[in-house]
N, C-alpha and C positions, 0 to 999 in steps of 0.2 A: 923595651927589649931591643937589642940591636938586631940588624938583619942577619948577622952571622950566627946568632945564638938560636938554637932550635927550641921550639916550645916544648915544655915538659910533658911527658906522658908517664902515667903510673899504672901498674897492674896491681889490683887489690884482690887478695884472696883470703878465704877463711871459711871454716865450717860453722861459725856462729857469728852473731852480730858483734860480739866483743872482739873476735879474731879479725873481723873486717876493720873495725875501728883501730885496732893495734897495727894492722898492716898499713893503713892509710897514715896514721900518726908517725910511724917510724920513717916512712918515706918523705914526710913533710917536716920533720923535726927542725931542719935548718932554716926553713922559710916561713912556716906557719906563724910563728910569733911576729915576724915582720908584717905579714898580711893582716893579722889582727890589729896591730898598732895602726896600720894605715886605715883600716875600717873604723877603729875608735876615733881617729882624727876626722873621718867623714861624718860619723855620728855627731860629734861635737859641733862640726861646721854647720850642720843643718838643724842644730838646736836640740839634739837628744842628749840629755845629761847622762853621766856614768850611772847614776842611780836608776834612771829610767831604763837604760840598756839592761842592767842587771835584773830589773823587775820583769821585763819582757822575757828574758832568757829563763828566769826562774819559773815563770808561769808556763812557758813552753815545755820545760821538763816535767812539770806537774801533769800537763795534758798528755804528754807522750807516755808517762808512766802508767796511765790508765788505758790508753789506746793501743800503743805498741811498745811494751816494756823493753823489747829488744833494741829499739831505737835509742833509748836512754843508755843501755849497756854499750852500744856502739859509740855514742858520743863520749861517754866516760872513758872508755878505753882509748879512743882517739886523743883526747886531751892528755891523758897520762903519758901516752907514747910520744906525743909532740912536746911535752913539757910546758903546757899551758893549763889554765883553769877551765873546768868544764863549762862554767858560765860564759867564758870567752868563746869557746867553740860553739856553744849553743847560740850565742848572739850572732855569730857568722851565719849559721844555718837558719836563723830567724831574722836575717837582715831585711827581708820584705816587711816583716812585722815591726821591727825596730824603726824602719824608715817610713812607716805608714803615716806618720805625722809630719813628714818632711815637705818641702816646697815643690815647685814645678820641676818637671823632669823631661828628658828626651829619651825615648825608649825604642823598642824593637818592632820589626815587621816580620810576619810569617805568612806563607802561602802553602797550602796543601792542594795538589791538583792531580788530575789524571794526565799522565804524560806517556804517550806511546802505549796506551792501554793499561798502565799500572799507576798506582798512587805513589807520588814522591812529595816531599815537602822541603821548603827552603826557609831559612830564617837568618836575619841579621841580629847580632847581639850587640846592642849599644849600651855602654856603661861609662863610668867615670874614668877618664884617661889616666888618672893617678893610680888606678888599680890594674892597669894592663899587664903588669908583670906577674900578677897573682892569679892567673887562670891557667888551666891545663886540660889535656884530654885524659880520659881514664877508661879502664876496662875493669869491671867488678864481677868477680865470680864467688858467690857465697850461697847461702840458703835461697832457694828460688831460682829465677831466671838470671842468667848472665846478661849484663848490659854494658854498653859502651856509650861514650858521649863526651860532653864538655861540661866542666864545672870549675869552681874556684877553690883556692887553698882552704882546706878544712871543711868545705861544704860537700855533703855526701852525694848530691845529684843536682842536675839542672836539665839540660837537653840530653835526650838519650834514645837509643833503640835497643830492644832486648832480643834474646835468642828465640822468643816465641813469635817475633814479627810484629811487635807493637812499638810505635815511635811516640815520643812525647816532646813537643816544643812548648816554650815557656815565655809568656808575656805578662808583665805586671799590669794590674788594673787598680783603680782607686775608688773606694766607696766611703761615704760619710760615717758608716758604722765600723770601719776597719779599726782593729786594735789588737792587743794581746789576748791570750786565752784560748787560742786554737792551735792546731798542728801547724808547725812551720811549713811553708809551701815547698821549700827545698827538700825537707824530709819527706813530705807527701810525694814528691816526684820520685824519690828513691823507692818508696813503698810500692807505688804504682808499677814501676819498671821491674821490681823484683818479684811481685806477686801476681801481676796481671798478664794474660796472654792475648787479649783482644780489646778493642774499643769498648765493647759492652761490659767486660769485666772491670775495666778501668773506671767507667762511669758508675757502676754499682759500688765500687770501693770508695770513690770520691764522695758519693752521696751519703755514705754512712760515717765519713770522717768529721771530726769536730773542727769546723772552719770558722775563723774569726777575722780573716783578712781576705784580700782579693787578688786573684791572678787568673789568667786564662791558660789552660792546658789544651793545646791542639793535639788531638789524639788521632793516630793514623795506623790502620792495618791494611791488609790486602783487600778487604771488602768495603771499607768506608773510612771517611774522615769526618771529624766533628771538632769544633772548638768549644770546649766547656768553660763557661764563665763561672768561676768560683767566687763566692762572696758571703758575707755574714747573713744575707737574706736568702741564700739558696744557691743551687747549682742550675745553670741554664745552658741549654745546648743550642749552638749555632751550626746547623747542618750544611753539608755541601749544597751548592746551587750551581747548576750548569757544569758540574764536574770539578768544582773548586770551592775552597773556603779560605777567606782572607782574615787575618787577625792583626790589629795594631793594639792600641792601648786604651780604648774606651769600650764601655759596655754596648753591645748591639741589641740585647734583649731589653724591652721597655721596662720590665719590673726592676732589675737592679739599676738601670740607667736613671730611674727617678731619684736615686740617692747618690748618684755619681759625683765624685770630686772632679768636676770638669776643669778646674783651674790647674790640675796636675799635668794633663797631657793635651788639652785642647787649645787652639784649633788644629794643632799639628797632627794629632792622631787621625782625625776625620779626613784631613786633606790627603794623608798618605793612603788611607783606605780607599778613598774615591779614585785616586790615581791608579792604583793597582786594579780596582774593579773595572775602570774604563779600558785598561789594557786587555783584560780578560774578555771583554765584550767582543773583541776581534777574534777570539778563538783561544783554545787551550795551548799551552806551550808544546812545541814539537819534540823537544828533548830537554835534558837536564840543563844544558847551557842556556836555553831560552827561559827556563824556569828561573835560573839565577838572574837573568837579565831583567825580569820583572821588578827586581828590587834595586834598580839603578835609576837615577834621576837625570833629566836633561836641564838645560838652562831655563830658569823661571818656573820649574816644577817643584812641588813639595819635596823636601830632602828625605829620601829613603835611606841615605847613609848619613852618619853624623861625623863631622870634622870638628875637633875641639877648638874653641876660641880661647887661646891661652891668656887673653886679656881679662877674662872673667875670673871669679874667685874659685877656690877649691870647693867642689860640690856642685859647680855649674858648668864644668868642662866635659862635654860628652864626646865619645868616639865610638865608631863601629869597630869593636875589638875583633870580631870574627864573623864568618859566614858559614852556615851549616846546611848541608843537603842530606836528607835521610831517605833511605829506600827500605821500608819495612819488609817487603817481600824478599829482599836479598839479605836482610838483617845487617845492613851497613849504614854507617854515617861517614860523610866526607867533611872535613873541617879545613877551612881556609883561614890562615892567620892574617886577616885583613878584610877589606870591603869587597862587595860584589864587583866593583869596577876593577879590582885587581885579579879577578878570577883567571884570566888568561896568562897573567905574568908570574903568578906565584904557584908553588906546588900545593896540592891538597893532601892532607893526611887522611888515609882510609882506614877505618876501624870496623871490624866485623864481630858481632856478638856471638 
């Protein structure tokens, strides 16, 4: 995306899940088919066949029909309005599950911390550079809480803050038992933000969800922050320590770590975590600017931002696509179209739930 072109923002409204899906699909009709084609290319590049993709999507719809039927209605309406097949839209929303058999990756870093007496959180979102034109910001007003945040074309939710003062940040994890047959993580993010008003409510919902893949949801409200490790073997909480909780892309709880796919994100993930932890030993950040600064790297340090190596093949070129700062007490998210190192030079988009 050129520097002159402003990042897309969409306002999604509806009194029912189907109306929300229709609203999203109508606004993305011109670009969603292109986004799906690019994702299909990624799936093939990492060894996921078209048949495997459809199987994962079909099983996801089956699970959702029993757990949250409204989510199926939303995806069906979204697909119809955008002019694509519902299995294609579902595959986008289940991309974590579709890619669970993929190879090594370079992913995100998140910090939630007490800053000036209140809890803020910051995250880098690292993803394939080929998909940088297919993400956007959103505001969703439907049944339940209004929420705002960052997501991708056709994907109902990712990082967000809701009108009740709950924030959700999102990191992928990898476990040997990951596979299809559970609620897609991106759909689960939407359900949490729409239905939950606190960290405690979010944890209770997540614990009753049918989970078959792995991710970490760092959940923050005015009173506490916790990074919940979701996996096929259970949900495990990593609480605040010294006023902060740090999340990269490996399990920190010993139980799921015993089955971790360490080859996916290590040793990079542990090195990033250790760097941020060392910085926090010197004290909590004084302001939001210092919080963002925690996710920058100096010479010879583990890379907290991803710069794509275009000499590599499609599927191996990672870039920090955006930086997100959330303030659950104020119900706001600030989004930078770029890396933390660009925080002073580029404008931030401010969204209020």
